C-alpha positions as CSV (number, residue, x, y, z in Angstrom):
1,M,-22.6,20.5,33.4
2,A,-20.7,23.5,32.1
3,V,-19.8,21.8,28.8
4,V,-23.5,20.9,28.2
5,R,-24.5,24.5,28.9
6,D,-21.8,25.9,26.6
7,L,-22.8,23.4,23.9
8,R,-26.4,24.5,24.0
9,V,-25.2,28.1,23.6
10,L,-23.0,27.2,20.6
11,L,-25.8,25.2,18.9
12,R,-28.0,28.3,19.0
13,L,-25.5,29.9,16.7
14,Q,-26.7,29.1,13.2
15,G,-23.4,29.4,11.5
16,F,-21.7,27.1,14.0
17,R,-24.5,24.6,13.8
18,R,-24.2,24.4,10.0
19,L,-20.4,24.3,10.0
20,L,-20.6,21.5,12.5
21,A,-22.9,19.5,10.2
22,V,-20.4,19.8,7.4
23,R,-17.6,18.6,9.7
24,L,-19.6,15.6,11.0
25,L,-20.6,14.4,7.5
26,S,-17.1,15.0,6.1
27,Q,-15.2,13.3,8.9
28,G,-17.8,10.6,9.2
29,A,-17.1,9.8,5.6
30,D,-13.4,9.9,6.3
31,G,-13.8,7.3,9.0
32,V,-15.8,5.0,6.7
33,Y,-13.3,5.5,3.8
34,Q,-10.2,4.9,6.0
35,V,-11.6,1.7,7.5
36,G,-12.5,0.5,4.0
37,L,-8.9,1.1,2.9
38,A,-7.4,-0.5,6.1
39,T,-9.5,-3.7,5.8
40,Y,-8.5,-3.9,2.1
41,V,-4.8,-3.3,2.7
42,V,-4.1,-4.7,6.2
43,F,-6.7,-7.4,6.9
44,A,-7.1,-9.1,3.6
45,P,-6.8,-12.9,4.5
46,E,-4.6,-13.5,1.4
47,E,-2.1,-10.9,2.5
48,Q,0.7,-11.3,5.1
49,T,0.8,-7.8,6.3
50,S,4.0,-6.5,7.9
51,P,4.8,-3.2,9.7
52,A,6.9,-2.2,6.6
53,A,3.9,-2.7,4.4
54,I,1.7,-0.5,6.6
55,A,4.5,2.2,6.7
56,S,4.8,2.0,2.9
57,A,1.0,2.5,2.5
58,M,1.0,5.5,4.8
59,A,4.0,7.0,3.0
60,V,2.3,6.6,-0.4
61,L,-1.0,8.2,0.9
62,L,0.4,10.9,3.1
63,L,3.9,12.1,2.2
64,P,3.0,13.7,-1.2
65,Y,0.8,16.1,0.8
66,S,3.8,17.5,2.6
67,L,4.2,19.3,-0.7
68,V,0.5,20.0,-1.3
69,G,-0.1,21.3,2.2
70,P,1.6,24.7,1.9
71,F,-0.2,25.3,-1.4
72,A,-3.5,24.4,0.2
73,G,-3.0,27.1,2.8
74,V,-2.2,29.8,0.3
75,L,-5.4,28.9,-1.6
76,L,-7.5,28.7,1.5
77,D,-6.6,32.3,2.3
78,R,-8.1,33.3,-1.0
79,W,-10.8,30.8,-2.0
80,R,-14.2,31.0,-0.4
81,R,-14.0,28.4,2.3
82,R,-17.7,27.4,1.8
83,Q,-16.9,26.6,-1.8
84,V,-14.0,24.5,-0.7
85,F,-16.4,22.4,1.4
86,L,-18.9,22.1,-1.4
87,Y,-16.6,21.2,-4.4
88,G,-14.1,19.3,-2.2
89,N,-16.7,16.9,-0.9
90,L,-18.3,16.5,-4.3
91,L,-14.9,15.6,-5.8
92,R,-14.2,13.2,-3.0
93,A,-17.6,11.5,-3.6
94,V,-16.6,10.9,-7.2
95,M,-13.1,9.7,-6.4
96,A,-14.3,7.4,-3.6
97,T,-16.6,5.8,-6.2
98,V,-13.6,5.3,-8.5
99,T,-11.7,3.6,-5.6
100,A,-14.6,1.2,-5.0
101,V,-14.6,0.2,-8.7
102,L,-10.8,-0.4,-8.6
103,M,-11.2,-2.6,-5.6
104,V,-13.3,-5.1,-7.5
105,A,-11.4,-4.8,-10.8
106,A,-8.1,-6.5,-11.6
107,V,-5.9,-3.4,-11.6
108,P,-2.3,-2.7,-10.5
109,D,-1.8,-1.6,-6.9
110,W,-0.4,1.8,-8.0
111,L,-3.7,2.7,-9.7
112,F,-5.7,1.9,-6.5
113,Y,-3.3,4.0,-4.4
114,A,-3.5,6.9,-7.0
115,S,-7.2,7.0,-6.5
116,A,-7.0,6.9,-2.7
117,L,-4.3,9.6,-3.0
118,C,-6.8,11.9,-4.7
119,V,-9.3,11.5,-1.9
120,T,-6.8,12.2,0.8
121,A,-5.5,15.2,-1.2
122,V,-8.8,17.0,-1.1
123,N,-9.0,16.1,2.6
124,R,-6.1,18.4,3.3
125,F,-8.2,21.4,2.0
126,V,-11.4,20.4,3.8
127,L,-9.9,19.8,7.3
128,A,-7.7,22.9,7.3
129,G,-10.6,25.0,6.0
130,L,-12.9,23.7,8.8
131,S,-10.4,24.8,11.5
132,A,-9.7,28.2,9.8
133,A,-13.4,28.9,9.4
134,L,-14.4,28.3,13.0
135,P,-13.6,31.8,14.4
136,R,-15.9,33.2,11.7
137,V,-19.0,31.6,13.4
138,V,-18.0,31.8,17.1
139,D,-17.1,34.8,19.2
140,A,-13.7,34.9,21.0
141,E,-15.1,34.1,24.4
142,R,-16.4,30.7,23.3
143,L,-13.5,29.8,21.0
144,V,-12.1,27.3,23.5
145,I,-15.3,25.4,24.0
146,A,-15.9,25.6,20.2
147,N,-12.5,24.0,19.7
148,S,-13.4,21.4,22.2
149,V,-16.7,20.5,20.7
150,S,-16.1,20.9,17.0
151,P,-12.9,18.9,16.3
152,T,-13.8,16.4,18.9
153,A,-17.2,15.9,17.4
154,G,-15.5,15.4,14.1
155,T,-13.2,12.8,15.5
156,L,-16.1,11.1,17.1
157,A,-17.9,11.2,13.8
158,A,-14.9,9.6,12.1
159,T,-14.9,6.9,14.8
160,A,-18.6,6.3,14.4
161,G,-18.0,6.2,10.6
162,G,-15.4,3.5,11.2
163,G,-18.0,1.6,13.3
164,L,-20.6,2.0,10.5
165,A,-18.0,0.6,8.1
166,F,-17.8,-2.6,10.1
167,V,-21.6,-2.8,10.1
168,V,-21.6,-2.4,6.3
169,R,-19.1,-5.2,6.0
170,L,-21.3,-7.5,8.0
171,V,-24.4,-6.7,6.0
172,V,-22.9,-6.6,2.5
173,A,-20.9,-9.8,2.4
174,D,-17.6,-8.4,3.7
175,S,-17.3,-6.1,0.7
176,D,-14.7,-3.4,1.1
177,A,-15.9,-1.8,-2.1
178,A,-19.4,-1.4,-0.5
179,V,-17.8,0.3,2.4
180,V,-16.1,2.8,0.2
181,L,-19.3,3.4,-1.8
182,F,-21.0,4.2,1.5
183,A,-18.2,6.8,2.2
184,A,-18.9,8.3,-1.2
185,V,-22.6,8.9,-0.3
186,L,-21.5,10.6,3.0
187,Y,-19.1,12.8,1.1
188,L,-22.0,13.8,-1.2
189,C,-24.1,14.7,1.8
190,G,-21.3,16.8,3.3
191,G,-21.0,18.8,0.1
192,L,-24.8,19.4,-0.1
193,A,-24.9,20.4,3.6
194,S,-22.4,23.3,2.9
195,L,-25.1,24.9,0.7
196,R,-27.0,25.9,3.8
197,M,-24.3,28.6,4.5
198,A,-23.8,31.8,2.7
199,V,-20.8,31.9,0.3
200,A,-19.1,34.8,2.1
201,L,-19.9,33.6,5.7
202,L,-16.7,31.6,6.3
203,G,-14.3,34.1,4.7
204,P,-11.5,34.8,4.1
205,D,-11.8,38.6,4.1
206,Q,-11.2,39.5,0.5
207,A,-9.7,42.8,1.4
208,L,-6.9,41.0,3.2
209,A,-6.1,38.4,0.5
210,Q,-5.0,38.5,-3.1
211,P,-8.3,38.0,-5.0
212,R,-6.9,36.3,-8.1
213,L,-6.1,32.6,-8.2
214,S,-3.2,33.3,-10.7
215,S,-1.6,35.7,-8.2
216,A,-2.0,33.1,-5.5
217,L,-0.3,30.4,-7.5
218,V,2.6,32.6,-8.7
219,G,3.2,34.0,-5.2
220,N,2.7,30.8,-3.1
221,V,6.3,30.5,-2.0
222,R,6.4,34.1,-0.9
223,D,3.1,33.8,0.9
224,L,4.2,30.7,2.7
225,V,7.4,32.4,3.9
226,A,5.2,35.3,5.1
227,G,3.0,32.8,7.0
228,L,6.0,31.2,8.6
229,R,7.5,34.6,9.6
230,H,4.1,35.5,11.0
231,L,4.3,32.3,13.1
232,A,7.9,32.9,14.1
233,A,7.2,36.4,15.5
234,P,7.5,36.8,19.3
235,A,3.7,37.5,19.5
236,R,3.1,34.0,18.0
237,R,5.7,32.1,20.0
238,D,3.1,30.3,22.0
239,A,1.6,29.0,18.7
240,A,5.0,27.7,17.5
241,W,5.6,25.8,20.7
242,A,2.2,24.3,20.7
243,L,2.6,23.1,17.2
244,T,6.0,21.6,18.1
245,G,4.5,19.7,21.1
246,M,1.5,18.5,19.1
247,T,3.7,17.2,16.3
248,L,5.7,15.1,18.7
249,M,2.5,13.7,20.2
250,R,1.3,12.9,16.7
251,F,4.5,11.0,16.2
252,C,3.7,8.9,19.3
253,Y,0.2,8.3,18.1
254,G,1.4,7.1,14.7
255,A,3.9,4.6,16.1
256,L,1.3,3.2,18.5
257,L,-1.3,2.9,15.8
258,V,1.0,0.7,13.7
259,M,1.7,-1.4,16.8
260,L,-2.1,-1.7,17.5
261,L,-2.8,-2.8,13.9
262,M,-0.2,-5.5,14.1
263,L,-1.4,-6.7,17.6
264,C,-5.0,-6.9,16.3
265,R,-3.9,-8.7,13.2
266,Y,-1.6,-11.3,14.8
267,A,-0.8,-11.3,18.5
268,L,-4.1,-10.8,20.1
269,T,-6.4,-12.6,17.7
270,S,-6.5,-15.9,15.8
271,S,-8.3,-14.7,12.6
272,T,-8.8,-11.7,10.5
273,D,-12.5,-11.4,11.5
274,E,-11.4,-11.4,15.2
275,G,-8.8,-8.8,14.4
276,L,-11.3,-6.6,12.7
277,A,-13.7,-6.9,15.7
278,L,-10.9,-6.0,18.1
279,L,-9.8,-3.1,16.1
280,G,-13.4,-1.8,15.9
281,L,-13.7,-2.1,19.7
282,A,-10.4,-0.3,20.1
283,L,-11.6,2.6,17.9
284,G,-14.8,2.8,20.0
285,V,-12.8,3.0,23.2
286,S,-10.6,5.6,21.7
287,G,-13.7,7.6,20.7
288,A,-14.8,7.5,24.3
289,G,-11.4,9.1,25.2
290,F,-12.0,11.8,22.6
291,F,-15.4,12.5,24.2
292,A,-13.8,12.7,27.6
293,A,-11.3,15.2,26.3
294,A,-14.1,17.3,25.0
295,V,-15.8,17.4,28.4
296,L,-12.6,17.8,30.5
297,T,-10.5,20.2,28.3
298,P,-12.5,23.4,28.6
299,W,-12.5,23.2,32.4
300,A,-8.8,22.0,32.6
301,A,-7.5,24.5,30.0
302,G,-9.5,27.3,31.8
303,R,-7.9,26.4,35.1
304,L,-4.4,25.6,34.0
305,G,-4.1,27.4,30.6
306,P,-3.8,25.5,27.3
307,A,0.0,25.0,27.5
308,R,-0.1,23.5,31.0
309,W,-3.0,21.3,30.0
310,M,-0.8,20.0,27.1
311,A,2.0,19.3,29.6
312,V,-0.4,17.4,31.9
313,C,-1.7,15.3,29.0
314,A,1.8,14.4,27.8
315,A,3.0,13.6,31.3
316,G,0.0,11.4,31.9
317,A,0.7,9.5,28.7
318,A,4.4,9.2,29.5
319,L,3.5,7.5,32.9
320,L,0.6,5.3,31.9
321,E,1.4,4.3,28.3
322,P,4.2,1.9,29.3
323,A,2.2,0.6,32.3
324,L,-0.7,-0.3,30.0
325,G,1.2,-1.2,26.8
326,L,3.9,-3.5,28.1
327,P,1.7,-6.4,29.1
328,F,0.6,-6.7,25.4
329,A,-2.8,-7.9,26.5
330,T,-6.3,-7.0,25.3
331,V,-7.7,-5.3,28.4
332,P,-4.7,-3.1,29.2
333,M,-4.4,-2.2,25.5
334,L,-8.0,-1.0,25.4
335,A,-7.3,1.1,28.5
336,A,-4.3,2.6,26.7
337,T,-6.4,3.5,23.6
338,F,-8.8,5.4,25.9
339,L,-5.9,7.2,27.5
340,L,-4.3,8.1,24.2
341,G,-7.7,9.3,22.9
342,L,-8.1,11.6,25.9
343,T,-4.5,13.0,25.9
344,T,-4.1,13.3,22.1
345,Q,-7.5,15.1,21.6
346,G,-7.1,17.2,24.7
347,S,-3.7,18.4,23.4
348,K,-5.2,19.0,20.0
349,I,-8.0,21.2,21.4
350,A,-5.5,23.2,23.3
351,T,-3.2,23.6,20.3
352,D,-6.1,24.6,18.0
353,T,-7.1,27.3,20.5
354,I,-3.6,28.6,20.9
355,V,-3.0,28.8,17.1
356,Q,-6.4,30.4,16.4
357,S,-6.0,32.9,19.1
358,S,-2.5,33.9,18.1
359,V,-2.7,33.9,14.3
360,D,-4.4,36.6,12.3
361,D,-7.3,35.6,10.1
362,A,-5.5,36.3,6.9
363,F,-2.8,33.7,7.8
364,R,-4.9,31.0,9.4
365,G,-5.3,29.0,6.3
366,R,-1.6,28.8,5.7
367,I,-0.8,28.0,9.3
368,F,-3.4,25.3,9.6
369,S,-2.1,23.8,6.4
370,V,1.5,23.8,7.8
371,Y,-0.1,22.2,10.9
372,D,-1.5,19.5,8.7
373,V,1.8,18.9,6.9
374,L,3.5,18.5,10.3
375,F,0.9,15.9,11.2
376,N,1.5,13.9,8.0
377,V,5.3,14.0,8.3
378,A,5.3,13.0,12.0
379,F,2.7,10.2,11.3
380,V,4.6,8.7,8.4
381,G,7.9,9.1,10.2
382,A,6.5,7.3,13.2
383,A,5.2,4.5,11.0
384,G,8.7,4.2,9.5
385,I,10.4,4.0,12.9
386,A,7.7,1.4,14.0
387,A,8.5,-0.7,11.0
388,L,12.1,-0.9,12.0
389,M,11.4,-1.7,15.6
390,L,8.3,-3.9,15.5
391,P,8.6,-7.7,15.2
392,P,6.0,-9.5,13.0
393,D,3.5,-10.0,15.8
394,G,3.7,-6.3,16.9
395,R,5.1,-6.8,20.4
396,S,8.0,-4.4,21.0
397,V,9.2,-3.2,24.4
398,P,11.7,-0.7,22.9
399,L,9.0,1.0,20.9
400,V,6.7,1.4,23.9
401,L,9.6,2.9,26.0
402,T,10.7,5.2,23.1
403,V,7.2,6.6,22.8
404,A,7.0,7.1,26.6
405,A,10.3,9.0,26.4
406,V,9.0,11.3,23.7
407,Y,5.8,12.0,25.7
408,A,8.0,12.9,28.7
409,A,10.0,15.3,26.6
410,V,6.8,17.0,25.4
411,A,5.7,17.3,29.0
412,V,8.9,19.0,30.0
413,I,8.9,21.4,27.0
414,M,5.4,22.5,27.5
415,A,5.7,22.9,31.2
416,R,8.8,25.1,30.8
417,F,7.1,27.2,28.2
418,A,4.0,27.6,30.4
419,R,6.1,28.9,33.2
420,Q,7.6,31.5,30.9
């Protein structure tokens, strides 16, 4: 297979191989940590979870980073990205340990959320840095396949981490704190893995960025405006459209995720243990969709172009999501999670490639941080809409049809842009 051949070529590149190891450990830890939080917040037997509660938790954890994100980009264009991976993962290991302690202690909810907030804050830097650093270890000819393999492998690692979290809960007396401590160990391993790369390997080029941190902090607004102007230039119009389409698809993903959580918690299962098992199975099936996207996207994007491939993904989701979602049954729902994994990850690979190919290296950190902010705002906004539309058991025909309409709009937008 072509993807296997390309993967072998990429793995011969030492820089790519080591950057991939950092991504796998970091995102694997993210998967473990997120499942630990989800089971603590959503599936606790003593809690009667509602869509509004889930939306509130997402808002608390994600919305503040709509403010942090632009600052992260400015700093990523100045800080050594290798050092971001090292110190960022070490800090997350410490804060995840604090989260585990707070889970077993009688503390106010706000203190627990503040600890989780610190972990997700650093995550903004690490994920944006991983995307911005990829062109430094891969040549332009293999950037599409690298964008297929690397982020998808990270997503699969996060999915596998979620699976490991369920295993830890079974082995260690259903302890969410033990799950979070396991995530702390993986964060530590991710930080240590970054030491295998030279400090200057991942950039940014110091000649193209302000070298002093004080200058970066004072000029962050000006630099952000410069980054947005860079994105708005006619030469970067394809990147702007791709980000718009991907943000709308992220909205759809967020709304459907809240619905999935409620269905697993109430409508499709009779106990929290069954709900957790079904959610774990759904994550595994979604991971299979991510893998299928990694295999299919290089060929499809090469034949159709990244923008047309995004249009195909959105159109497929618009047609099949209501057909699979409206029965509100287990088997069609699992098929829908595979489809959404395929279409969402396929579109993300295409978007990453378009942005990386269109944006200059000196601006990539800022643009990917804006990208991350758009993800957060769309995700939280979708959770809020879902909270208004979902009944207590998670079955909502209007929500399914609304999401299908948004997917259809993305398909039309990206198809028209591709024709231009």
